[in-house]
Residue frames as qw, qx, qy, qz and C-alpha x, y, z in Angstrom:
[[0.430, -0.184, 0.053, 0.882, -18.47, -20.79, 20.27],
 [0.215, 0.788, 0.308, -0.488, -19.87, -17.34, 19.66],
 [0.628, 0.716, 0.231, 0.197, -19.88, -15.70, 16.26],
 [0.012, 0.963, -0.266, 0.047, -17.36, -13.17, 17.39],
 [0.607, -0.511, 0.593, 0.135, -14.90, -15.88, 18.42],
 [0.769, 0.337, 0.501, 0.210, -15.32, -17.68, 15.05],
 [0.409, 0.896, 0.055, 0.162, -14.78, -14.46, 13.11],
 [0.253, -0.866, 0.430, 0.026, -11.58, -13.72, 15.15],
 [0.727, -0.200, 0.625, 0.201, -10.23, -17.22, 14.53],
 [0.678, 0.598, 0.367, 0.218, -10.92, -16.91, 10.74],
 [0.180, 0.972, -0.127, 0.082, -9.18, -13.54, 10.68],
 [0.463, -0.688, 0.552, 0.084, -6.16, -14.87, 12.57],
 [0.783, 0.072, 0.575, 0.224, -5.90, -17.86, 10.16],
 [0.535, 0.799, 0.198, 0.190, -6.16, -15.57, 7.12],
 [0.048, -0.951, 0.302, -0.039, -3.45, -13.31, 8.56],
 [0.648, -0.451, 0.594, 0.157, -1.19, -16.26, 9.26],
 [0.748, 0.405, 0.455, 0.263, -1.60, -17.44, 5.60],
 [0.322, 0.937, -0.004, 0.136, -0.73, -13.90, 4.44],
 [0.333, -0.819, 0.464, 0.065, 2.43, -13.91, 6.55],
 [0.773, -0.122, 0.590, 0.198, 3.49, -17.39, 5.33],
 [0.682, 0.571, 0.391, 0.237, 3.03, -16.51, 1.67],
 [0.258, 0.928, -0.100, 0.249, 5.04, -13.31, 1.84],
 [0.819, -0.472, 0.105, 0.308, 8.45, -14.59, 2.80],
 [0.662, 0.510, 0.069, 0.545, 10.52, -12.69, 0.21],
 [0.458, -0.334, -0.177, 0.804, 12.94, -9.95, 1.07],
 [0.134, 0.850, 0.391, 0.328, 11.60, -6.40, 1.00],
 [0.402, 0.108, -0.204, 0.886, 13.03, -2.96, 1.57],
 [0.183, -0.874, -0.441, 0.091, 11.49, -0.34, 3.81],
 [0.451, 0.240, 0.028, 0.859, 12.81, 3.09, 2.87],
 [0.201, -0.899, -0.380, 0.079, 12.20, 6.29, 4.83],
 [0.043, 0.974, -0.203, -0.086, 14.18, 9.26, 3.62],
 [0.273, 0.705, -0.651, 0.068, 17.83, 8.29, 4.17],
 [0.449, -0.302, 0.780, -0.313, 17.06, 5.19, 6.26],
 [0.729, 0.192, -0.501, -0.426, 16.61, 1.75, 4.67],
 [0.545, -0.273, 0.742, -0.280, 15.77, -1.60, 6.29],
 [0.568, 0.208, -0.679, -0.416, 15.77, -4.86, 4.45],
 [0.414, -0.105, 0.789, -0.441, 13.62, -7.63, 6.06],
 [0.071, 0.237, 0.943, 0.224, 11.34, -10.47, 5.08],
 [0.279, -0.353, -0.372, -0.812, 7.95, -9.21, 3.84],
 [0.589, -0.509, -0.618, -0.113, 6.08, -11.11, 6.56],
 [0.460, -0.336, -0.401, 0.717, 8.05, -9.14, 9.25],
 [0.009, 0.003, 0.075, 0.997, 7.18, -5.86, 7.73],
 [0.455, -0.410, -0.541, -0.576, 3.46, -6.86, 7.23],
 [0.583, -0.476, -0.618, 0.226, 3.35, -8.06, 10.86],
 [0.324, -0.212, -0.253, 0.887, 4.92, -4.70, 12.06],
 [0.170, -0.173, -0.278, -0.930, 2.42, -2.65, 10.05],
 [0.540, -0.442, -0.655, -0.290, -0.39, -4.78, 11.36],
 [0.528, -0.429, -0.526, 0.510, 0.73, -4.22, 15.04],
 [0.143, -0.091, -0.075, 0.983, 1.13, -0.49, 14.45],
 [0.349, -0.305, -0.447, -0.765, -2.37, -0.25, 12.98],
 [0.599, -0.478, -0.642, -0.005, -3.82, -2.30, 15.84],
 [0.435, -0.319, -0.385, 0.749, -2.02, -0.09, 18.39],
 [0.031, -0.066, -0.105, -0.992, -3.16, 3.09, 16.73],
 [0.487, -0.384, -0.537, -0.572, -6.78, 1.90, 16.63],
 [0.608, -0.424, -0.611, 0.277, -6.57, 0.75, 20.26],
 [0.311, -0.197, -0.269, 0.890, -5.19, 4.08, 21.45],
 [0.210, -0.187, -0.268, -0.922, -7.80, 6.08, 19.55],
 [0.571, -0.434, -0.621, -0.316, -10.60, 3.89, 20.93],
 [0.562, -0.411, -0.529, 0.485, -9.26, 4.27, 24.51],
 [0.206, -0.002, -0.076, 0.976, -8.77, 8.02, 24.17],
 [0.323, -0.347, -0.369, -0.799, -12.52, 8.62, 23.53],
 [0.547, -0.433, -0.716, -0.017, -13.92, 6.67, 26.50],
 [0.325, -0.357, -0.472, 0.738, -12.91, 8.99, 29.44],
 [0.079, -0.004, -0.151, -0.985, -14.25, 11.99, 27.52],
 [0.461, -0.319, -0.607, -0.563, -17.62, 10.31, 27.03],
 [0.508, -0.427, -0.679, 0.313, -17.87, 9.33, 30.76],
 [0.201, -0.237, -0.258, 0.915, -17.20, 12.96, 31.72],
 [0.250, -0.121, -0.359, -0.891, -19.84, 14.21, 29.39],
 [0.539, -0.397, -0.695, -0.264, -22.41, 11.78, 30.75],
 [0.459, -0.417, -0.581, 0.527, -21.63, 12.62, 34.36],
 [0.054, -0.131, -0.078, 0.987, -21.81, 16.34, 33.70],
 [0.360, -0.230, -0.507, -0.749, -25.13, 15.92, 31.88],
 [0.557, -0.451, -0.696, -0.038, -26.63, 13.92, 34.71],
 [0.379, -0.343, -0.435, 0.741, -25.34, 16.40, 37.37],
 [0.039, 0.108, -0.048, -0.992, -26.77, 19.40, 35.58],
 [0.296, -0.391, -0.719, -0.492, -30.21, 17.85, 34.90],
 [0.393, -0.409, 0.196, -0.800, -33.02, 19.34, 37.03],
 [0.134, -0.056, 0.914, -0.378, -34.30, 17.32, 39.90],
 [0.280, -0.335, -0.790, -0.431, -37.46, 15.38, 39.41],
 [0.409, -0.369, 0.180, -0.815, -40.48, 16.71, 41.25],
 [0.026, -0.037, -0.946, 0.320, -41.75, 14.51, 44.05],
 [0.434, -0.383, -0.520, -0.628, -45.48, 13.53, 44.05]]
């Protein structure tokens, strides 16, 4: 297995332990709205929201970079032929 795969498996195991150990009831309050749920559900939801935010930010930068690279190569002067 590659180092990246091992690291991902270790992180998944640590995250699973974190979820199992936080089974108590917790309140999520947002202004006038309150939700009571087990802590592991709230931790999992926050993890998913963070992952989704990071994924969307990473994806939003890629098309811009490709356009910049294609514009730079299109505007570069032609190489003189020998």
